[in-house]
Residue, then its C-alpha position, 0 to 999 in steps of 0.5 A: m401075309t394074310q390078305f386084308t378083307t373088310r370082313p372075314e369070309i364066313t366058313g362052316t359046314f352047318g349053314v350060311v346066310t347072307s343078305t343086305h341087312w344084318i337083322a334079316t341075315a340073323v333071322g335066316m340063320a336062326i331058322l336054320e338053327k331051328g331045323g329049317n332048310a335053306f328055303d325056310a330060311a330064305v322066306a323068313t329072311g325075305f319077309v324081314l327085309q320088307i320090314v327093315e328095308p322098306h325103301l327097297n322092297g315090300p309085300a306087293g313087290d316082285l321076286p325072282a329066285i334061282i334055287h337048287s334042291a338037294k332032294t330033287g337034284k334040280t336047279q329051277v327058277i321061281c318066277a314071281q314077277g306079276p304081269a300087267p293087269a287086264g285094264a293096263t292097255i296102251e289105249h287106256y294109258r294114252a287116254e290118261g294123257i300118259d306117253l311114258i309110264p311114270g316111275n310111281g303111282l297107281l298106273a305104274t302097278v302090276i299084279p303083286g308077285a312077291f308074296d306068292g313067290w315066297m309062299l310057292m317056295l315054302q309050299d314046294h320046298g320048305t318044311m316050316s309053317v306060315a306062322e313060323v316063317l312070318a313070326p320074325a317079320i311080325h315081331y319087327a313090324r309090331h315091336g319095332h326095328p332100328m330105322l336105317p339112316r337111309v330110310a329116315d333120309s328117304i322119308a324126310g325127303l318125301a315128307d312134304f309130298f306125302a303130306a300134300e299128295w299121299p296122306t296115307s303114306h304120311a300117316t304110316w311113315l311120319p307117325g304123329g307128323q314127325a319124320p322118324q330118326a335114324g336108329a330109333l325104333f320104328r313100327n308098322e303095326v298095321l302091316a303086322d296085323t295084316y300078316s297076323r291075319i294071314v297066319e290065322a287064315s293058315e292055321g287049322a289046315p289039315t296039312r302044312e301045304a294046305g296051310v300055305q295055300a290058305a295064306r296064298d288065298a287070303f292074299y290073292r282071293g281074300f281080304v288083301a285082294e279086296a282092300i287093293d281092289r277098293f283102293c285102286r277103284t276109289t283113290e286118285v293119286m299124284d304120280g310122276s306124270g304131274a297128274k292124278h290117276r286111279g289104278v287099274l289093278s283089280a281083285d279079279d287080276m289078283a285072283g287069277y295070279a300064281a307064281t310059277t316054276e320054270e327052267p333057268t337059262w344057262a351058259d357055260y364059261h371055263g368049266w362053270s355053268i351059270a343059271k339065270t332067269g329067262p328074258w323076262g328078266q335081264g339075267p341073260v345079259l350076264l350070260q351073253g357077256l360071258k359068251i363074248l368074254e370066253g374067247i378073250d384071255i381075261a386071266a392074263m389081265d390085271p383085274n384092276g387094270p385098264d384092259f380088264v375094265h375096258t373089255v368088260i365095259e365094252t362087252m356089257k354095252l353090247s349085251y345090254a344093247d341086245r337086251e333093249v331090242y330082243y328081251g321080253d316075256p317069252l310067253m307072249h313074244d318070240v325072244p331069240m335066246e338060242a341065237l343070242l347065246s350061240d357061239a357064232y353070235a358071240a364071236d361076231r359080237r366079240a369082234l366089235i370090241g376095239d381099243t377105244a370106247s364105243l359111243d354107239l348103241r350097237p345091238g346085233t342083228v338076228p335074222g327075222f328080227e330086223d324090223q323089230r331092231a329098227r323100230t326099237l332103235s328108232l324109239l330109243d333114239g328119241l329118249g333123253k340123255g343122263a342116266v338113271y339106273e335105279p328106280t327113283m323119285a328124282h322129281l320129288s327127292e334124291k332118295r331112290g328105291d332099289t332092291v335087296h338080295i339073299d343067298v342061303i345054303d344049308r348043310w344038305g346042299n339046298m341053295v337059294s339066290t333071290t333078289p326081291s324088289g318093288g313095293w318100296l315106300q316111294s312106289s305108291p301110297i300106303i293102302p291104309e287097311l294093309g300097311f303096305c303099298l303097291n309096286s311100280r314095275a309097269q314103268m318098264f313097259w313101252l306105250q308103243p305097240g309091237l315090241p317085246t316090252s310093249l304094255e299088254p295085259g298079262r305080259r310080264p315087264r322085262t325086269t332088272l331083277t337077276p339072281s345068279l346060281a353057278l355050277r362048277d364042273g356040274v356041281p351046284h357051287l355058287s349063289f350070288g347077286t346084288p341090288g342095283g337096277d340096271q347095274q346088277d348084272q354088271w357088278q355080278l359079272v365083274f365079281f364072277l370074273r374076278h372070283v373065277h380067274f383071280e380071287p377064290n376068297l369071296q369076301a376079297a372078290i366082293d371088296a375089290p373096286l367095282f365099276h359099271s357102264t351108263h351107256f345104254p338106256a335105263s329101265f326106269h323112268p325117265r328111261t335116259a342114257a349117258p353114251g360112253g359113260m361109266l362109273i368107277e371107284d377111285r381105289v382102282g388107281q389113277a393110272t387105270i382111270d387116266e388110261l380109260r379116259r384116254r381110250g374115250h370113256d366118259v369116266t365118273v370117279t366115285g368114292p372108294w366104297d360107293i359102287g355095288r351091294l354084292t353078297a355071295a355064298s358057296r359050297d364045295a364038293q366036301g360040303l365046306l360052306r362060305a359066305a360074304a357080304t359087301p361092306r358098302l352102305m354098312q348094312a349087308y352081312a353074312a353069317g354061318r357056322 
């Protein structure tokens, strides 16, 4: 009997696209049909996600991507995580009365990276023009798209705050003073005009690549940067600190920024090689987890049983504890990644996994980093309890921001896994001339000096954004990822283990019950934790839940389809493509042929 899945696993040979919104997926597929490659399709999909999921990402957000080029044979990371502006110093923020960087407002902003990251991907790897890849986003911004219920709810929950404190956001998101209705067409014509001006700047260039560069210049050294500079200098806005502040982001910061390409961080696991970002993202926690689990017989466990869940939860507690102590921007601080991914270190960490749940934060000790470890633990010991693992406006509303994800593989074997985020409508006020707002990624910095994640001009925040690309027997095979803040690598680890050991069908692996830990400190304001805490979907079964509680886990049981937003795509040695998307939230979709 054929196994039931919530959607079919998409299969074909021409191309596959999967993303967190069905319209964006359809746009990406249309680009492939027009002759574009995976990079063209990913760019067009990403810009449309800014329009249809504005509560999850925006033009001034951030973007990590892991890509494989069939032309060059290389797997690389595109880093479009903007660093802290020149004026973002601990001294300035302390003088503003800030002890913990708020989760919204202008002080929480770093240099926008997403736009340049998309343009770098298009310039170096795409085949289409700026006009071609931006056309769908401009269409949906100008002529309207059906408003998601969650976007409508987010806006309604923030309506009073927008009216009182962020009037430019109120004018954009509540046109005529009325909150948009779920399912009704919604337009952002100012943003459409902004992108149309960028397209105009790109036209007339002597080459396609020069046109892309002209678009980058319009954003970072032209009218967009000028409007951002003016807004930050002249506007005081209320933020989560309970006070009003101006931003420090300037036109000079914008002009000096460019997205970069770098080598991935790798780890091997049972014939697979998994590529992640460097430790400026949290991606290596998945690699550390795999190194620990490599010495455990996962394949002998029930993938919904208590042994599997307990072992994975305890493994992630150890990996994320190391994240808190050691990860940060490796361009500005020494990160002992080689030691953290070594076999000997993994063996030491594996030995800490016992039969019961640990309630302690247990980072490992890397020689030469003892003082850093002690100072970090002292800082974390003073944090509050109660987990907030996604960016939030909880002090104003229960409506949370988050992230989106895209996987694309084309018929030539080009692959893209990317997790755009930031600049969501809850982040900061709309810049009225542009139709979008700035990001709030600086909330991941500490205002205590001397740590790898201390606020410092030019330093990239240690983001939670973490796409994945995996090689099987040395051949690029699998692209996957998910929104979800600190939960991203937890859900991806569960999916990957199940896919490798138990379930080759991508859709079935995504459909399976998910779980995650809330044990370690969160990356988002107010940076709290819930020691021993975990969430699990009730479909896992009461016997597993009871046994986890017996082992000491503080288990919160959710509804049957409440955890995870995974998408995935794969390509085998014969060129057969597959793709899948989560049914959770009822909006992600995969397409292909």
